[in-house]
C-alpha positions, 0 to 999 in steps of 0.5 A, spaced: 306 647 378 311 645 384 305 642 388 302 638 383 308 636 379 313 635 385 319 639 384 322 645 380 326 640 376 320 636 374 316 642 372 322 644 367 322 637 364 314 636 363 314 643 360 320 642 356 317 635 354 322 631 356 318 627 360 310 626 360 305 627 365 304 621 370 297 619 372 299 622 379 301 629 376 294 629 372 290 628 378 293 633 382 292 638 376 285 636 375 284 636 383 288 642 384 286 647 378 280 644 376 282 642 369 278 637 366 280 630 365 279 629 358 284 635 357 290 630 359 287 624 356 285 627 350 279 624 349 272 627 350 268 625 356 274 621 358 275 620 366 281 618 370 281 611 372 278 610 379 282 612 385 285 607 390 286 611 396 288 605 400 294 604 395 300 608 395 303 606 388 310 608 390 311 603 394 311 597 389 318 595 387 317 597 380 325 597 379 326 590 381 320 588 377 323 591 371 329 588 372 326 581 372 322 583 366 315 583 370 314 590 367 317 594 361 323 598 363 322 605 362 324 612 364 322 615 371 319 608 372 318 610 379 314 616 377 310 611 372 308 606 378 301 607 377 300 606 370 305 600 370 302 597 376 295 598 373 297 594 367 299 588 371 293 588 375 289 588 368 293 582 366 292 579 373 284 579 372 283 585 376 285 588 383 280 585 387 283 578 386 288 579 391 287 586 394 281 585 399 285 579 402 292 582 402 291 589 404 287 586 410 292 581 411 286 576 411 291 570 410 294 564 413 298 564 420 304 562 415 304 570 413 311 573 415 310 579 419 316 582 416 313 581 409 312 587 405 305 587 403 306 591 396 312 586 394 307 580 396 301 583 392 306 584 386 308 577 386 301 575 387 299 579 381 305 576 377 303 569 378 296 571 376 297 574 370 302 569 368 296 564 369 291 568 365 296 567 359 295 560 358 289 557 356 288 550 360 284 544 356 280 542 362 276 546 367 277 544 374 272 540 378 271 541 385 273 534 389 277 531 383 283 533 387 283 528 393 287 524 397 288 519 391 290 524 386 295 528 391 298 521 392 299 520 384 302 527 384 307 525 389 309 519 386 311 523 380 317 525 384 320 518 382 322 521 375 327 525 373 323 530 370 317 529 375 316 537 376 314 538 369 310 531 369 306 534 375 305 541 372 302 537 366 298 533 370 295 539 374 294 542 367 290 537 365 286 537 372 284 545 370 290 547 375 295 552 374 302 551 376 306 557 376 313 559 378 316 566 379 322 568 384 320 571 390 321 579 391 325 582 396 322 582 403 316 577 401 319 571 405 315 566 401 315 559 399 308 558 395 301 560 395 294 558 393 289 562 390 283 563 385 283 566 378 276 571 377 273 565 374 275 560 379 280 556 376 286 554 382 293 557 381 299 554 385 304 559 385 311 557 388 318 561 388 323 555 389 326 560 394 330 553 397 331 550 390 331 543 393 327 537 391 324 535 398 322 542 399 319 543 392 314 537 393 312 539 400 310 546 398 307 543 392 302 538 395 301 543 401 298 548 396 294 543 393 291 541 399 289 548 400 286 548 393 282 541 395 280 543 402 280 551 403 279 555 396 272 556 393 271 564 393 275 568 388 278 574 391 276 572 398 281 567 400 288 566 399 293 562 402 300 565 403 306 560 406 313 562 409 315 554 411 320 557 415 314 559 420 312 551 420 311 549 427 312 556 430 307 558 436 304 563 431 301 558 427 299 552 432 292 553 432 291 554 425 287 548 423 287 549 415 295 549 415 295 543 419 290 540 415 294 542 409 300 539 412 297 532 414 294 531 407 301 533 404 305 528 408 300 523 407 300 523 400 308 523 400 309 518 405 303 514 408 302 515 416 301 507 416 308 506 413 312 511 417 309 509 424 312 502 422 319 506 423 321 503 416 328 506 417 331 503 423 337 506 427 341 511 424 338 514 417 343 512 411 343 513 404 342 505 402 336 505 407 333 511 404 334 509 397 331 502 399 325 505 402 324 510 396 324 505 391 319 501 395 314 507 396 316 509 389 318 516 391 324 520 390 329 519 396 329 527 397 322 526 400 324 521 406 331 525 407 327 531 408 322 528 413 327 526 417 331 533 417 324 536 419 322 531 424 329 531 428 330 539 427 337 538 424 337 541 417 345 539 416 343 532 416 343 528 410 344 534 406 347 531 400 340 527 399 335 532 399 336 534 392 340 541 392 339 546 386 335 540 382 328 544 381 329 551 378 333 548 372 326 545 370 323 552 370 327 557 367 325 564 367 326 569 362 325 576 359 321 574 353 314 574 356 315 581 359 310 586 356 
């Protein structure tokens, strides 16, 4: 039984009923010894779930996911990776929602080459599963998320609870906003995707817990929803904003369009080109411009830092550690 179960110790544990057979073991015994599937599944005529030969279930970061309560904490969690991940896939609406895109790497230019595709897929499935748990009162209408709507959302930054107001606004527009911390080796800030029924989902990691970063990430992903998403399971935008402006993405028109739409929503070009902050940027100047534009000062400070490529500049104005407190994650929603 070692070739089918994995080792002498595992065989002993199974035969002594200390550990159950996993799906992988059952398949191996079925294929190697010709034992019927319904013997293992204990149901007449039952068969194993469709195999996914391109997927190596052991590569999903199930241990890290269980620590975050994304998966149940069970014994021999790595051996049960397929069962656990299949359950998450079902909650997310099916593997086709992300697998066809991610496993072909058919994503945008802001996809980091160092990314662990299994960790990234797991994160996307988590976001989609959380979105499907919440019923929205309204259905998304294509075209309703235009430049004016994005400008209205940007102005919510003016309020202390602006991130939660943005979530409420989007819910009423039929758009999910889901926050889920990034997994190891995902190099991820945000993503835009669609549920199987076409409902848009914006996922954010808050990897950089700053006010300026939150609003740019949110508006950038919403721009993708407005301009580029239309077919569930066929399109997915993954964004590592550390790559913004790098040569790898210079020719990516969709990322540039999303950038332009997000920046226009936060600070209209006609105002920024007038050079409203003359000379050295100071706190009073930033505060005055933010009050005039009715946005958070962090957005202006962040724009200056990006354009000058100096991220030590104005650091006390970008709102460090001011976003995650609005979106606390807990273990209470684990299944």
